[in-house]
N, C-alpha and C positions, 0 to 999 in steps of 0.2 A: 575110269574118271569119269566125275559128274558134279555139275554145278546145279544148286537148286536156290531160286531165290523167291521169296515170300514176305511181303510186306517190307519192311525194314531189314530184315536179316538175310544172309547169303551163307550157304554151307557149300564148303567146297570137299568133295570126297577125293581120295585117291585109293586105289584097290590093288593090292599085291599078294603074290601065292610067294609065302615065304619060304619053300624049298629053293626058288630062283632067286631070292634076295635075301639078305639078313634082315631079321627083326627088327622093326622101328623104320624100316625104310620109307614106309607110305608116309607118314606124317612129316618124315626129314625131308622127303622130295617137295611134298608142298611148301615147306620152308625155305627150302635152297633155291626152287626156281621162283619163289617171292610171287606165287600165283594169286595170294591175297591183294596185291598191291593195286589191281585196277578196281577192286571193289571197295576200298578203304574210303571213308568220307560218305559213303551212302548207307551207313547203318552198321550195324553187327557183323562181322565176317568171322565164322566158324570153320576151323581144319579138322578135318575128320579123316583120319587113318584107319582102314580095315585090312588087315592082312588075314588070309586064307591059309589052310593046310591043304595042299593038293591030296596028300594021302588021306588025311582025316576028313576032308570033305566038309570042312566047317572052317567058321571064323576062329582064330587063334591068337589075334592081337587085335587093339582097339585103343586108339589113341584120338584125344581131341584137344583144341587150343581155340580159345577166343581171343579175337584180337579187338 
């Protein structure tokens, strides 16, 4: 998990290994746990879900949402 703030933009990253959780869980966790709430009102907030395959050792899923 990582937060990056630059000027009036905040990027919230969630990283998941998909063999351990179903695909789509990274961005879903950002939404369900309302991680963006404390950054709203201070510019754009971007949610980024990145999913990795343990077997393929590569990114297999990538979702974004701007709030």
